[in-house]
C-alpha positions in Angstrom: 91.3 88.7 97.7 94.6 90.4 98.0 95.6 92.0 101.4 98.7 93.1 103.1 98.2 92.1 106.7 95.7 90.0 108.8 95.3 89.7 112.6 96.9 88.9 114.9 99.9 90.5 113.4 98.8 94.0 112.2 100.2 97.5 112.0 96.8 99.3 111.7 93.2 99.1 110.8 93.6 97.5 107.3 94.2 94.0 108.6 91.3 94.3 111.1 88.9 95.4 108.4 90.0 92.5 106.1 89.3 90.0 108.9 85.9 91.5 109.4 85.1 91.5 105.7 86.0 87.8 105.1 84.0 86.8 108.1 81.1 88.8 107.0 81.4 87.4 103.4 81.4 83.8 104.8 78.1 84.6 106.7 76.7 85.8 103.4 77.7 82.6 101.5 80.8 84.0 99.8 84.1 81.9 99.8 87.4 83.8 99.8 90.9 82.9 99.2 92.9 85.6 101.1 96.4 86.3 99.8 99.0 88.0 102.0 102.7 88.6 101.5 103.8 86.9 104.7 101.6 84.7 106.8 102.7 83.6 110.3 100.6 80.5 110.4 98.6 81.6 113.5 95.9 83.5 111.6 92.3 82.5 112.1 91.2 80.6 109.0 87.7 79.7 110.1 86.2 82.0 107.6 88.8 82.1 104.7 91.7 80.2 103.2 94.9 82.2 103.6 97.5 81.8 100.9 101.0 82.8 102.0 102.7 84.5 98.9 106.1 83.8 100.4 105.4 80.1 99.7 104.6 80.5 96.0 107.0 80.1 93.1 106.9 82.9 90.6 105.9 82.2 87.0 104.9 85.6 85.8 107.8 87.9 86.2 109.6 91.1 85.0 113.2 92.3 85.6 112.8 95.5 87.4 110.3 97.2 89.6 110.0 100.2 87.3 109.3 97.9 84.3 106.4 96.1 86.0 104.9 99.4 87.3 105.1 101.0 83.8 103.0 98.2 82.4 105.7 96.2 80.6 105.3 92.5 81.1 107.8 89.7 80.7 107.7 85.9 80.8 111.0 84.3 81.4 112.2 80.7 81.0 114.5 79.6 83.8 118.1 79.6 82.6 121.5 80.2 84.1 123.1 80.9 80.7 125.3 83.9 80.6 126.4 85.2 77.1 130.0 85.9 76.0 132.0 84.1 78.6 134.2 81.0 78.6 133.4 78.0 80.9 135.5 79.2 83.9 134.1 82.6 83.8 130.7 81.2 83.4 130.9 79.2 86.7 132.4 82.2 88.5 129.5 84.3 87.2 126.9 81.8 88.5 128.5 81.6 91.9 128.5 85.4 92.1 124.9 85.6 91.0 123.8 83.1 93.8 125.5 85.2 96.4 124.0 88.5 95.2 120.6 87.3 94.4 119.1 88.8 97.5 120.5 92.2 96.6 119.1 92.2 93.1 115.7 92.9 91.8 116.1 90.4 89.0 113.6 87.6 89.3 114.0 84.0 88.0 111.2 81.7 86.9 110.4 79.4 89.9 111.9 81.7 92.5 110.2 82.3 95.8 110.2 85.6 97.6 110.5 85.8 101.4 108.2 88.8 101.9 108.5 90.8 105.1 104.8 91.9 104.9 106.0 95.1 106.6 106.0 98.8 105.6 109.8 99.2 105.5 112.3 100.9 103.3 111.9 98.5 100.4 108.1 98.7 100.4 107.8 99.6 96.7 109.9 96.7 95.7 107.8 94.3 97.8 104.6 95.8 96.2 105.9 95.1 92.7 107.1 91.5 93.6 103.8 90.8 95.3 102.1 91.7 92.0 104.1 89.1 90.2 103.4 86.4 92.8 99.7 87.6 92.7 99.5 86.9 89.0 100.9 83.4 89.5 98.4 82.6 92.3 95.5 84.0 90.3 96.4 81.6 87.4 96.8 78.6 89.7 93.2 79.2 91.1 91.6 80.6 87.9 88.9 77.8 87.8 87.9 78.5 91.5 87.5 82.3 91.4 84.7 84.5 90.1 86.3 87.9 90.8 89.4 89.5 92.4 89.3 91.9 95.3 92.3 94.1 96.1 92.6 96.1 99.4 94.4 99.5 99.3 97.3 100.6 97.0 99.7 98.0 98.3 97.8 95.2 96.5 96.5 97.1 93.4 99.3 95.9 91.1 98.6 92.4 92.3 94.9 92.8 91.5 95.8 94.2 88.1 98.1 91.4 87.2 95.6 88.8 88.3 92.8 90.4 86.2 95.0 90.6 83.1 96.1 87.0 83.5 92.8 85.5 84.2 90.2 87.8 82.6 88.3 87.9 85.9 86.7 91.2 87.0 88.5 93.3 89.6 87.2 95.2 92.7 89.6 97.7 94.3 88.9 98.7 97.9 89.9 102.3 98.9 90.6 102.3 102.6 92.7 105.5 102.3 94.1 107.7 99.6 97.3 109.8 99.1 95.3 112.8 99.8 94.4 111.5 103.3 98.0 110.8 104.3 99.5 114.3 104.0 99.1 117.7 102.3 99.1 117.7 98.5 102.6 119.3 98.3 104.2 116.1 99.8 102.3 113.4 98.2 104.3 110.3 97.1 103.8 110.3 93.3 104.7 106.6 93.1 101.8 105.7 95.4 99.5 108.1 93.7 100.3 106.5 90.3 99.6 103.0 91.6 96.3 104.2 93.2 95.3 105.8 89.8 96.2 102.7 87.9 94.3 100.4 90.3 91.1 102.5 90.1 91.2 102.9 86.3 91.7 99.1 85.9 89.0 98.2 88.3 85.5 97.2 87.2 84.2 98.6 90.5 85.8 100.9 93.2 84.6 100.3 96.7 85.2 103.3 99.1 84.7 103.2 102.9 82.8 106.5 103.0 81.1 109.0 100.8 84.0 111.4 101.9 86.5 109.0 100.3 84.1 108.4 97.3 84.2 112.1 96.5 88.0 112.1 96.7 88.1 109.2 94.2 85.8 110.9 91.7 87.1 114.5 92.0 90.9 113.9 92.6 91.4 110.7 90.6 88.7 111.4 88.0 87.1 108.0 88.2 83.7 107.5 86.6 81.1 107.9 89.4 79.1 105.1 88.0 81.6 102.5 89.1 82.4 104.0 92.6 80.3 102.4 95.4 80.4 103.3 99.2 80.3 100.5 101.6 80.8 101.8 105.1 83.0 99.8 107.5 81.8 98.0 110.6 83.4 96.3 113.5 83.8 92.7 114.7 82.9 92.6 118.4 83.3 88.9 119.0 85.0 88.0 122.2 85.0 91.5 123.6 82.2 91.2 126.2 82.5 92.1 129.9 86.1 93.2 129.8 87.0 94.3 133.4 90.3 96.2 134.2 91.7 97.5 137.4 92.3 101.4 137.3 95.5 102.5 138.9 94.3 106.1 139.2 91.2 107.9 140.4 91.5 110.5 137.7 89.3 110.6 134.6 91.1 109.4 131.4 90.9 110.9 127.9 92.4 108.8 125.2 93.7 109.3 121.7 94.4 105.9 120.0 95.9 105.7 116.5 99.0 106.4 114.5 100.7 109.6 115.7 100.9 111.1 112.2 99.7 114.3 110.5 96.5 112.5 109.2 95.3 111.7 112.7 95.6 115.2 114.1 97.6 114.4 117.3 98.7 118.2 117.8 95.1 119.2 118.0 94.4 116.7 120.7 97.4 118.0 122.7 96.2 121.7 122.3 92.7 120.7 123.4 94.2 118.7 126.4 96.1 121.9 127.6 92.8 123.9 127.3 90.9 121.3 129.4 93.6 121.2 132.1 93.3 125.0 132.6 89.7 124.5 133.5 89.6 121.3 135.6 91.7 119.0 137.7 91.7 115.2 138.1 92.0 114.3 134.5 94.8 112.5 132.6 95.4 112.4 128.8 96.7 109.3 127.0 98.2 109.1 123.5 98.3 105.4 122.5 100.1 104.7 119.2 103.3 105.4 117.4 104.3 107.3 114.3 106.6 109.8 112.7 105.2 112.7 114.9 105.9 111.0 118.2 108.9 113.0 119.1 107.3 116.3 117.9 104.2 115.4 120.2 106.3 114.8 123.2 108.0 118.2 122.7 104.6 119.9 122.3 103.4 118.3 125.5 106.6 119.5 127.3 106.4 123.0 125.9 102.8 123.3 127.1 103.8 122.2 130.6 101.3 119.4 130.8 103.8 116.4 130.9 102.7 115.4 134.4 99.1 114.8 133.1 100.0 113.2 129.8 100.9 109.6 129.0 102.5 108.0 125.8 101.9 104.2 125.7 103.5 103.4 122.4 101.8 101.1 119.8 99.0 98.9 121.2 97.5 95.8 119.7 94.8 93.2 120.5 93.7 92.9 124.0 95.7 95.9 125.1 93.6 98.1 122.8 90.4 96.8 124.5 92.1 97.4 128.0 92.8 100.9 127.0 89.2 101.6 125.9 87.9 100.0 129.2 90.2 102.4 131.1 89.0 105.5 129.3 86.2 107.9 130.1 86.3 109.8 126.8 87.8 108.8 123.4 88.8 111.3 120.8 89.7 111.0 117.1 90.5 114.5 115.8 91.6 113.3 112.3 92.5 115.9 109.7 91.3 113.4 107.0 90.0 110.0 107.9 88.4 107.8 105.1 86.4 106.0 107.8 88.0 105.3 111.3 87.1 102.1 113.1 88.5 103.0 116.5 85.6 105.2 117.7 83.2 102.3 116.9 85.3 100.1 119.1 85.5 102.7 121.8 81.6 103.2 121.8 81.1 99.4 121.8 83.1 99.5 125.1 80.7 102.2 126.4 83.2 105.1 126.0 81.7 108.4 124.8 83.5 109.5 121.8 84.4 112.7 120.0 85.3 112.6 116.3 86.1 115.1 113.5 83.7 116.1 110.9 86.5 115.2 108.5 86.0 111.4 109.1 83.9 108.9 107.3 82.7 107.6 110.6 80.8 110.9 111.0 78.5 109.8 108.3 77.2 106.8 110.3 77.5 107.8 113.9 74.7 110.0 115.2 75.7 109.8 118.9 79.4 110.6 118.7 80.1 114.3 119.4 81.5 115.9 116.2 83.9 118.9 115.8 86.1 120.3 113.1 89.7 119.0 113.7 91.0 122.5 113.8 88.6 123.8 116.3 90.5 123.0 119.5 88.1 125.2 121.6 85.2 123.2 120.6 87.1 120.0 121.1 88.1 121.1 124.7 84.4 122.1 125.4 83.2 118.6 124.4 85.8 116.9 126.5 85.1 119.1 129.5 81.3 118.5 129.2 81.7 114.8 129.0 83.9 114.8 132.1 81.9 117.2 134.1 78.3 116.2 133.4 77.7 112.5 134.3 74.2 112.5 132.8 75.5 113.6 129.4 78.3 110.9 129.5 75.8 108.3 130.5 73.5 109.2 127.6 76.3 109.3 125.0 77.7 105.9 126.3 74.2 104.2 126.2 73.0 105.5 122.8 76.5 105.1 121.3 76.6 101.4 122.4 73.2 100.7 120.8 74.2 102.5 117.6 77.5 100.7 116.9 75.9 97.3 117.7 73.8 97.8 114.5 77.0 98.4 112.4 77.9 94.8 111.7 80.2 93.4 109.0 77.4 90.9 108.1 75.4 93.9 106.8 78.3 95.7 105.2 79.4 92.5 103.3 75.9 91.9 102.1 76.3 95.1 100.1 79.7 94.0 99.0 78.3 90.7 97.8 75.9 92.8 95.5 78.9 94.6 94.1 80.5 91.2 93.1 77.2 90.0 91.6 77.0 93.2 89.5 80.3 92.5 87.8 80.5 88.7 87.6 
């Protein structure tokens, strides 16, 4: 299984989902080798064996990122020979190569990469390098594995490489698509190309919702017969009876997620302004970070609600659970959300939740309030109702809690095991 991150060091929901999946698979009798670019050593390996790609020497390589992505493959024998130079120039060239090796995309046989495992400026280069290391790891463990599972576009090239070098069947797991991350005019064509290659090469494509399945079939033109929906779940272990001390008497309405176009932060802010015109004693919290943070802060100031609005920055681990425990209402107004685990986590904490119809979670949650992301009036009405009518809030809290408790990774991964069995 190829992933990009794994708790406790995560940047979003992908790592959390991967942890839930490997634990659920272990419960269902499936052993996993979980490969990630950069492991810190403090990951929970009770349900999986983690392989740190930064510790693996490359044996399947190409010289440039573009050459690998285009499908051209190379095998190099380790050599420091440089043509057309005399002995003195040769040694000078070798010393220069040693100093510049970190600046170059040229890869030598037996070289290790120190992956950052982040989402930085050199992400595409790391994705391509991860594919080369992934091929090496797959060959090393060929006799142990029955199939290959790659999560999201970051790992699809690694999955393709592993499949081509071992002949094992490939499952690609679509947690999000390019069409979710922004409008179609600004799609990164490099990412779109990798997504398409991964889905075409896969023996099965697993999507986290029917919403995403329809995008895969209609936008990427993938054969519907090989696209299977397995809805996400939540791992609730160790989250019982969390008690926090509230510093304010006001009610708290929370948005928790990346502050990006996809998550609809501007609609949350507009709805907040409408609620504040109708009632007092309520505060709004935007927990997260992202490229629209400054824009969101300016929008709050322009609407004159800065004194009732709080930005926490990115939260992780226990701080996320504390934020839910402090909340009276949770809202996820996503423009396009393949699934969205956070409302499940909120409802498990007993927080009534509002989600957009444009989210995969809307397919499985009956007791979350649902609105169109653009309908800020309906959003404001639902927030106001949950704050103003205690009986309604108690009903949503009680029924929502019971509902999400039935959405366990053990059940979701039982479906995933059947997907494996269908191709092995």
